[in-house]
C-alpha positions in Angstrom: 0.2 0.4 -0.2 3.1 2.3 0.6 4.5 1.6 -2.2 1.8 2.8 -4.7 1.3 5.6 -2.6 4.7 6.9 -3.2 4.5 5.5 -6.8 1.3 7.8 -6.9 3.7 10.8 -5.2 6.2 10.3 -8.0 3.8 10.3 -10.6 2.3 13.5 -9.3 5.7 15.3 -8.9 6.5 14.4 -12.0 3.8 15.6 -13.9 3.9 18.7 -11.1 7.5 19.5 -13.2 5.8 18.8 -16.7 3.7 21.3 -15.8 5.9 24.0 -14.5 8.0 23.5 -17.8 5.0 24.0 -19.2 3.9 27.0 -17.6 7.5 28.6 -18.2 7.4 27.8 -22.1 3.8 29.2 -22.3 4.9 32.2 -20.3 7.9 32.8 -22.9 5.9 32.3 -26.3 3.4 35.2 -24.5 5.9 37.3 -24.3 7.5 36.5 -27.4 3.9 37.4 -29.2 3.5 40.8 -26.8 6.9 42.0 -28.2 5.9 41.1 -31.6 2.3 43.0 -31.1 4.0 45.5 -30.2 6.6 45.6 -33.1 3.4 45.4 -35.4 1.6 48.3 -34.1 4.4 50.4 -34.4 4.9 49.2 -37.9 1.3 49.4 -38.8 0.8 53.5 -37.1 4.1 53.9 -39.8 2.1 52.8 -42.6 -1.0 54.8 -41.5 0.7 58.3 -41.5 0.9 59.0 -45.2 -2.4 58.5 -45.7 -3.5 60.5 -42.5 -1.5 63.2 -43.8 -3.2 62.2 -47.3 -6.6 63.2 -46.0 -5.7 66.3 -44.1 -3.4 67.9 -47.1 -6.8 66.9 -49.5 -9.4 68.2 -47.1 -6.9 71.9 -46.8 -7.2 72.0 -51.0 -10.9 71.5 -50.6 -11.2 74.1 -48.1 -9.4 76.7 -50.2 -11.1 75.6 -53.4 -14.4 76.6 -51.6 -12.8 79.8 -50.2 -11.7 80.7 -53.6 -14.9 80.2 -55.2 -16.5 82.3 -52.8 -14.4 84.8 -53.2 -14.5 85.0 -57.1 -18.0 84.8 -57.1 -18.3 87.7 -54.9 -15.8 89.6 -57.6 -18.1 88.4 -60.8 -21.2 89.6 -59.2 -19.5 92.9 -57.9 -18.1 93.5 -61.7 -21.4 92.7 -62.7 -23.2 95.4 -60.8 -20.5 98.3 -62.0 -21.2 97.6 -65.4 -25.1 98.4 -65.0 
């Protein structure tokens, strides 16, 4: 009976050692994935910057076009009424 208990205890100890190694390996891989995730986030941010700049410049050009059109329309109206 004590032999069986000793065998069971040894089996549990071996199982515990394997589980601890598995957990260590899992933590190591998780840390590596976290580092890759941070690196990917930095790369994605750099890739998105030109798109943000393009959208910003496009909106500025549209605004300039609107204001220029408004001013030219006012000048055309003023010229029209000065002829009359």
